[in-house]
Each structure stands twice: as C-alpha cells, then as structure tokens.
C-alpha positions in Angstrom: 107.7 -152.3 -12.8 110.1 -150.2 -14.8 109.2 -147.2 -12.7 109.8 -149.3 -9.5 113.3 -150.4 -10.8 114.3 -146.9 -11.6 113.2 -145.8 -8.1 115.3 -148.5 -6.5 118.3 -147.7 -8.7 118.0 -144.0 -7.7 117.8 -145.0 -4.0 120.8 -147.2 -4.4 122.9 -144.5 -6.1 121.8 -142.0 -3.4 122.8 -144.4 -0.6 126.2 -144.9 -2.3 126.7 -141.2 -2.4 125.8 -140.9 1.2 128.3 -143.6 2.2 131.1 -141.7 0.3 130.3 -138.5 2.2 130.6 -140.2 5.6 134.3 -140.8 5.1 136.3 -138.5 7.3 137.7 -135.3 5.7 141.4 -135.0 5.1 143.3 -133.8 8.2 144.1 -130.5 6.6 140.4 -129.8 5.8 139.2 -131.1 9.1 141.9 -129.1 11.0 142.9 -132.0 13.2 144.5 -135.5 13.0 142.0 -138.0 14.4 143.5 -141.1 15.8 141.9 -144.4 17.0 143.6 -145.8 20.1 143.0 -147.9 23.2 144.0 -147.7 26.8 147.3 -149.5 27.2 150.2 -149.5 29.7 152.7 -148.6 27.0 151.1 -146.9 24.0 148.4 -144.7 25.4 147.4 -144.1 29.0 145.4 -141.5 30.9 146.7 -140.5 34.3 144.7 -139.7 37.5 145.2 -136.0 36.9 143.7 -136.2 33.4 147.1 -136.0 31.5 147.7 -138.4 28.7 151.0 -140.1 27.8 152.4 -143.2 26.2 154.9 -144.3 23.6 152.6 -143.9 20.6 150.8 -140.9 22.2 154.0 -138.9 22.4 155.1 -139.8 18.9 151.8 -138.7 17.5 151.9 -135.4 19.3 155.3 -134.8 17.6 153.7 -135.8 14.3 150.9 -133.3 14.9 153.5 -130.6 15.4 155.0 -131.4 12.1 151.7 -131.5 10.3 150.6 -128.2 12.0 147.3 -129.6 13.4 146.2 -130.8 16.9 145.8 -134.5 17.5 142.5 -135.8 18.7 142.5 -139.3 20.2 139.4 -141.4 20.0 139.7 -144.2 22.6 138.1 -147.6 21.7 137.7 -150.6 23.9 140.0 -152.9 22.0 142.4 -152.9 18.9 139.8 -154.7 16.7 137.4 -151.7 17.1 140.3 -149.3 16.5 141.1 -151.0 13.2 137.4 -151.0 12.3 137.4 -147.2 12.8 140.0 -146.9 10.1 138.2 -149.3 7.7 134.9 -147.4 8.3 136.5 -144.0 7.6 135.9 -142.7 11.1 139.6 -141.8 11.8 142.7 -141.0 9.9 144.8 -143.7 11.4 144.9 -146.2 14.3 147.7 -146.3 16.8 146.7 -148.9 19.4 149.8 -151.1 20.0 148.9 -152.9 16.7 151.2 -155.6 15.5 151.4 -155.4 11.7 148.9 -157.9 10.1 148.8 -157.9 6.3 145.6 -159.9 6.3 143.8 -156.6 7.0 143.1 -154.3 3.9 145.2 -151.5 5.4 148.2 -149.4 4.7 150.8 -149.8 7.4 153.4 -147.3 8.5 157.1 -148.0 8.8 157.7 -150.0 12.0 157.9 -148.3 15.4 159.4 -151.2 17.3 159.8 -155.0 17.1 157.6 -157.2 19.2 157.7 -160.9 20.1 155.0 -162.9 21.8 155.0 -165.2 24.8 152.6 -167.3 27.0 152.5 -166.1 30.6 151.6 -168.4 33.4 152.0 -168.9 37.2 155.4 -169.8 38.5 154.2 -173.0 40.1 152.5 -174.3 36.9 153.8 -177.2 34.9 156.8 -176.5 32.7 156.3 -176.0 28.9 159.4 -177.1 27.1 157.7 -178.1 23.8 154.6 -177.3 21.9 153.2 -180.7 22.8 153.3 -179.6 26.5 150.3 -177.3 25.7 148.0 -180.3 25.4 145.1 -179.9 27.9 146.0 -176.3 28.7 143.8 -173.3 28.2 145.3 -170.1 26.6 143.4 -166.8 26.7 144.2 -164.4 23.9 142.9 -161.1 22.6 140.6 -161.6 19.6 141.9 -160.4 16.2 145.6 -160.4 17.1 148.6 -162.0 15.5 149.0 -164.1 18.7 145.4 -165.4 18.1 146.3 -166.5 14.6 149.5 -168.2 15.9 147.5 -170.1 18.5 145.0 -171.2 15.8 148.0 -172.8 14.0 149.2 -174.5 17.2 145.7 -175.7 17.9 145.7 -177.7 14.7 148.9 -179.5 15.7 147.8 -179.8 19.4 144.0 -180.5 19.2 143.5 -180.7 23.0 144.8 -177.2 23.5 141.9 -175.0 24.4 142.0 -171.4 23.1 139.7 -168.8 24.7 139.2 -165.5 22.9 138.6 -162.2 24.7 138.6 -158.4 24.2 140.0 -157.6 27.6 143.3 -155.7 28.0 146.7 -157.3 28.5 147.1 -155.9 32.0 143.7 -157.3 33.1 144.5 -160.8 31.6 147.9 -160.9 33.2 146.5 -160.0 36.6 144.0 -162.8 36.2 146.8 -165.3 35.5 148.7 -164.1 38.5 145.7 -164.7 40.8 144.9 -168.1 39.3 141.7 -167.1 37.5 143.3 -167.9 34.1 145.7 -170.7 33.1 147.8 -169.1 30.4 147.7 -165.8 28.5 149.2 -164.8 25.2 150.8 -161.4 25.3 153.9 -159.6 24.1 157.2 -159.6 26.0 157.1 -156.0 27.1 153.6 -156.2 28.6 154.7 -159.4 30.4 157.8 -157.6 31.8 155.7 -154.7 33.1 153.1 -157.0 34.7 155.7 -159.4 36.3 157.1 -156.5 38.3 153.9 -156.2 40.3 152.9 -159.8 40.1 156.0 -161.9 41.2 154.0 -165.1 40.7 153.9 -164.6 36.9 156.4 -166.5 34.8 157.3 -166.6 31.2 155.9 -170.0 30.4 156.6 -170.4 26.7 158.0 -168.4 23.7 155.5 -168.3 20.8 157.2 -168.7 17.4 156.0 -165.3 16.3 157.7 -161.9 15.8 156.2 -158.7 14.2 156.4 -155.0 14.4 154.2 -152.4 16.0 152.9 -150.0 13.3 150.2 -147.5 12.6 147.2 -148.5 10.4 145.8 -146.2 7.7 143.3 -146.7 4.9 144.5 -148.9 2.1 144.2 -146.1 -0.5 146.4 -143.7 1.6 149.2 -143.5 -1.0 150.0 -139.8 -0.8 149.1 -137.1 1.6 149.0 -138.4 5.2 150.7 -141.7 4.4 153.7 -139.9 2.9 153.9 -137.5 5.8 153.8 -140.4 8.3 156.5 -142.3 6.5 158.7 -139.2 6.3 158.1 -138.4 10.0 158.9 -141.9 11.2 161.9 -142.3 9.0 163.3 -139.1 10.4 162.3 -140.0 13.9 164.2 -143.3 13.6 167.3 -141.7 12.2 167.4 -138.9 14.8 166.9 -141.2 17.7 163.5 -139.8 18.7 161.9 -143.3 18.6 164.7 -144.8 20.7 164.3 -142.0 23.3 160.6 -142.5 23.5 161.1 -146.3 23.8 163.5 -145.7 26.7 161.1 -143.3 28.4 158.3 -145.8 28.5 159.9 -149.2 28.8 163.7 -149.0 28.4 164.3 -149.4 32.2 161.8 -152.3 32.7 164.2 -155.3 33.0 166.8 -153.6 35.2 165.5 -155.0 38.6 166.0 -158.6 39.6 163.0 -160.7 40.7 164.3 -160.7 44.3 164.6 -156.9 44.3 161.0 -156.6 43.1 159.7 -159.1 45.6 161.4 -157.2 48.5 160.1 -153.9 47.2 156.5 -155.2 47.0 156.7 -156.6 50.5 158.0 -153.3 51.9 155.3 -151.3 50.2 152.9 -153.1 52.5 155.1 -153.3 55.6 156.9 -149.9 55.7 155.5 -147.4 53.3 152.0 -146.7 54.7 153.3 -145.0 57.9 155.3 -142.5 55.7 152.8 -141.7 52.9 151.4 -138.6 54.6 154.9 -137.1 54.8 155.5 -137.9 51.1 152.2 -136.3 50.2 153.0 -133.2 52.2 156.4 -133.1 50.3 154.5 -133.2 47.0 152.3 -130.3 48.1 155.4 -128.3 48.9 157.4 -129.1 45.8 154.9 -130.3 43.1 156.9 -133.5 42.6 154.7 -136.7 42.6 154.9 -138.2 46.1 155.4 -141.6 44.6 158.5 -140.4 42.9 159.8 -139.1 46.1 158.9 -142.4 47.8 160.8 -144.2 45.0 164.0 -142.1 45.7 163.6 -142.8 49.4 163.4 -146.5 48.8 166.4 -146.5 46.6 168.3 -144.4 49.2 167.3 -146.1 52.4 164.7 -148.8 51.8 162.4 -146.6 53.8 164.6 -146.9 56.9 164.6 -143.5 58.7 167.7 -144.6 60.7 169.8 -145.6 57.7 173.5 -144.5 57.8 176.1 -145.1 55.2 179.9 -145.5 55.6 180.3 -142.0 54.1 178.2 -140.3 56.7 174.9 -139.7 54.7 172.0 -140.4 56.9 168.2 -140.8 57.2 165.3 -141.7 54.9 166.6 -139.5 52.0 170.3 -140.0 52.9 171.2 -136.4 53.2 174.8 -135.2 53.8 175.4 -132.9 56.8 176.1 -130.0 54.4 172.9 -130.5 52.4 170.8 -130.9 55.6 172.3 -127.6 57.0 171.5 -125.8 53.8 167.9 -127.0 53.9 167.4 -126.4 57.6 167.0 -130.1 58.4 167.8 -130.2 62.1 167.5 -134.0 62.6 168.3 -136.2 59.5 167.0 -139.2 61.4 163.5 -137.7 61.7 161.5 -139.2 58.8 159.4 -136.2 58.1 162.3 -133.7 58.2 164.3 -135.9 55.9 161.5 -136.4 53.4 160.6 -132.8 53.2 164.3 -131.8 53.0 165.1 -134.3 50.3 162.1 -133.2 48.3 163.2 -129.6 48.5 166.7 -130.5 47.5 165.5 -132.4 44.4 163.3 -129.5 43.4 166.3 -127.2 43.9 168.4 -129.4 41.6 165.6 -129.3 39.0 165.6 -125.5 39.1 169.3 -125.4 38.5 169.1 -127.3 35.3 168.7 -125.3 32.0 165.1 -124.5 31.1 165.3 -126.1 27.7 165.5 -129.6 29.3 162.0 -131.0 29.0 160.1 -133.2 31.5 160.4 -136.0 32.4 164.1 -135.9 31.4 164.6 -132.9 33.7 163.4 -134.9 36.7 165.6 -137.9 35.8 168.6 -135.6 35.4 167.9 -134.0 38.8 167.8 -137.5 40.3 171.2 -138.3 38.9 172.4 -134.9 40.3 170.9 -135.9 43.6 173.3 -138.8 43.6 176.4 -137.1 42.1 176.0 -133.4 43.0 175.3 -130.7 40.5 178.9 -129.9 40.0 179.7 -133.4 38.8 176.5 -133.5 36.7 177.4 -130.3 34.9 180.8 -132.0 34.2 178.9 -134.8 32.5 177.0 -132.2 30.4 180.3 -130.7 29.2 181.4 -134.2 28.1 178.1 -134.6 26.2 178.7 -131.3 24.4 182.2 -132.4 23.4 180.9 -135.7 22.0 178.0 -134.0 20.1 175.4 -135.6 22.3 172.1 -134.0 23.3 172.6 -132.8 26.9 168.8 -132.1 27.2 168.0 -135.8 26.7 168.3 -138.4 29.5 168.8 -141.1 26.7 172.0 -139.4 25.7 173.1 -138.4 29.2 172.9 -141.8 30.7 175.3 -143.0 28.0 177.7 -140.2 28.9 177.6 -140.3 32.7 179.7 -143.6 33.0 182.5 -141.9 31.1 183.2 -139.6 34.2 185.2 -142.4 35.9 187.6 -142.8 32.9 190.9 -140.8 33.4 190.9 -139.5 29.8 187.6 -137.8 30.4 187.9 -137.0 34.2 191.2 -135.2 33.7 189.3 -132.4 31.8 186.7 -131.9 34.4 186.9 -129.1 37.0 185.0 -131.4 39.5 187.3 -134.4 38.8 186.3 -138.0 38.3 182.9 -139.3 39.6 181.0 -142.6 39.6 178.5 -141.5 36.9 177.5 -145.1 36.2 176.2 -145.4 39.8 174.0 -142.3 39.2 172.6 -144.0 36.1 171.8 -147.2 38.0 170.2 -145.1 40.8 168.0 -143.1 38.4 166.9 -146.1 36.4 166.0 -148.0 39.6 164.0 -145.0 40.8 162.1 -144.9 37.5 161.3 -148.6 38.0 160.1 -148.2 41.6 158.1 -145.1 40.7 156.4 -147.0 37.8 155.5 -149.9 40.1 154.0 -147.5 42.7 151.8 -145.9 40.0 150.5 -149.3 38.8 149.6 -151.1 42.1 146.6 -148.9 42.8 145.8 -146.4 45.5 147.9 -146.5 48.7 146.5 -145.2 52.0 148.2 -143.5 54.9 147.3 -144.8 58.4 144.0 -143.4 59.6 144.2 -140.3 61.8 144.3 -141.5 65.4 146.2 -144.6 64.5 149.5 -144.7 66.4 152.3 -144.0 64.0 155.6 -145.8 64.5 158.2 -143.2 64.9 161.5 -144.7 63.9 163.6 -141.7 64.5 166.2 -140.6 67.1 168.3 -137.5 67.6 171.7 -137.4 65.9 
C-alpha cells in the first residue's frame, strides 16, 4: 500500500510539473506576442483580400512595434473562449472587444474606450419605456458577457422576461432581429449603430443600466513584464491621441448619416448601382482604389445620376469640372463610364500629390477632401495644421483644421484664399459611411453580360 501511495504521489507531482510547463513562454522568449481575439466588426476583422484590420488589431500592431516582436492573432469563436485561452496559459493576452469584468480572475489593462449597452428590436415592436415593459419579451444575449449578468438581475425583478443565451456574434444576432427571427438582442451602442445603417428596421428599444470599458485581459499574476509594458503603451497612446485616432478610423463617423439618408442609399444600391458596378470595377483595376470607395464618392457627388449637373457647372456621375475633365481626357462628362474612370484617375492623382509620409487610409481620406476642395486649398489647410502644431499626416487632426479655412483670421494668410473646408469634411465622412455600408451588405453583382444596360448619358 505504501509503495502504491508513493507511486500515486510521484504521478501527481509529475502531472503538476507538466501543467506548469504548458504555460506559454514569455513573449520575449517566444519571439512573438500571442493574442486571443474573435471576428468582430470593430475590433478585429479579416477582409476579402486576406488583410486584417480593426480598432484593437491596429493598436496591438503598434504595441508589437514597441515590444520589438511580431503579433500573432489566434481567432476564437467567441469572447468566452478567448478569455479561457488566457486562463489556460495559451496566449499572452485577450483582445476581443471584452468589457472589463472583475468577476474573472484576470488582470485588466487600462481602458481603451467606454461602452454602454442597449436592447435592439424592430421598429414596429411595442415600446419599452420601463423595465416592467420587458415582461413577456425574449432577449437574446451572448453568454458570459456583462450584458448577460445585467439581464440576470432584471430577470429577478421581471420573472416573465425570457433570456436566451448564445455564442453567436453581435452582427448575426442583430441581422436576425432585423428579419424578425429574434425578438430583442442585447448589444453595445456602437455595434447597434453599425448594424442599423444596413438594417433600417432596427431600433434602439431600451437602454440597459450598464456601462463599462473595453480592455485587454492578461493572466492575474502579470504584475511586471508584459502588464507593465501594456499599461505604459496604452497610457502613452491615450495621451498622444493614438487611441482617439484609431477610434475615429473605425467608428468615429458612424452616426453622421440620418436614418432617411441611409434608407435612400440602401434603396439606390438596389435600383441604380448594379448597372454601373462593372465601370467601378474597371476603375479599380486601373487605379488600385477599391471600387466600392469609388462608388461611395459617386453616390455622394451625384446619387449615381450620370446626368447630374450643379449650379456651379460640375457635371456627371463623378461631378467633374470642365478643367479637370479636359486634363483627364474625359470627352463627355455625362457618359457614366468616362466620368467614373476619369474621377478615379483624378482621385489617384490627388493621392500621389500628397506627401509619402501620410499613411493609409488617412491618405485616401485626405485625397477625398482634396477632391472636394482642390489640392491648392487642401495644402493651405495643411499649412494651418503646421502653424497650430497639429499632425498634418493624420485625418483626425486635419478634419478639425479644415473648417478653419472659412474664418477670415486664417483665410487671410492662405495663398489660395478662403474655402469651405467644413464641407470637405462632411463629404469625406459621408463617403466613409457609404463605403463602409457597401462593404457590409455582401457581394454585389453587375448585370449579366447580354442584359441590356440602361445608358443614362447624353452628349454635352
């Protein structure tokens, strides 16, 4: 018996030692920062061409530069599994749009952004003015989230409220509310705002009494080393405006469009866009600019009307001036194909004229503002930015500077004179919105070859 007990004790000690060795090595030893994440419209997304982006993705890439190691993202199905990966020692940290929850034995980073939670429903559903109005309703919520905990508390006060738990993504759940499959869904305000732009039937049904912060999760014993590096990085990123710029890049423009604007845009995607898709795709092939971005500019300029004419004389799908059309060799501004290809070349030309140190996508957004203003006026705005100590390579800073061009105290110093810089900001932010919607609604098809194409063009 004694020999058996000793054997069992040795086996237990051996298994403990094996468990300790399964914990992931330090990022410096491993030579990479391993991060648990999940597919999400804001935090981490994978584009059709294989590129990755997102609010937290981009911040972590900057952290990797500071640490001097590459960042390896491990994509999990849901945030609960991402947190488990930290608890099990499989990754160094989790960045998966996680709302800080101190019930987990984790060490949390400084906050990235504030988040509040809502219930989304269909616009024709019964109004929810008070908590008691939730009686008899069914709310679907992602398992293991702060919103789930809040609903558990409400459920105790409103026993006939039915709470259904799931691991599906916010975007999927919100789509199912919009099509009537689900009654109500608990989500955060930003995800709701993104989804409501492509689902006009969605409505913000109820504000949950819950606020938190998005943060990164690390092992509870991460007191020095990586935890200290993360805290230092995020504190500096907050102070220097990096977090604000990243937030603006991914969701700062979301609430600019009115509901009616969105409804009209979605209708015209179906009614007008298909006949012009082939032209936009050819323009992408010629310039390298995403055809959906070019389509977004065309919608902002003309609402996809090839015969559009403004009171100042700009004409056509891309609203080209006579001078610009002549420079680009566009013979007929009212011919949709000529206008689209010419406008795309003009936008690419403006991109090339900007300093090389301006990164993408800020470079494209600045070129869009210059498309509206002209490069001379835009360079004037850059000179104002330099005088004010702003970062002229950042759209976040430039969109605060551009409206100053209409003020006499600034315009008097500009070679190009005053300009309506605020209009260029509105135009660019609207284009960003339209482009984002086009990327989210799924594949769009041009008319089949042989299908008569409606040619809405005439000679000037």
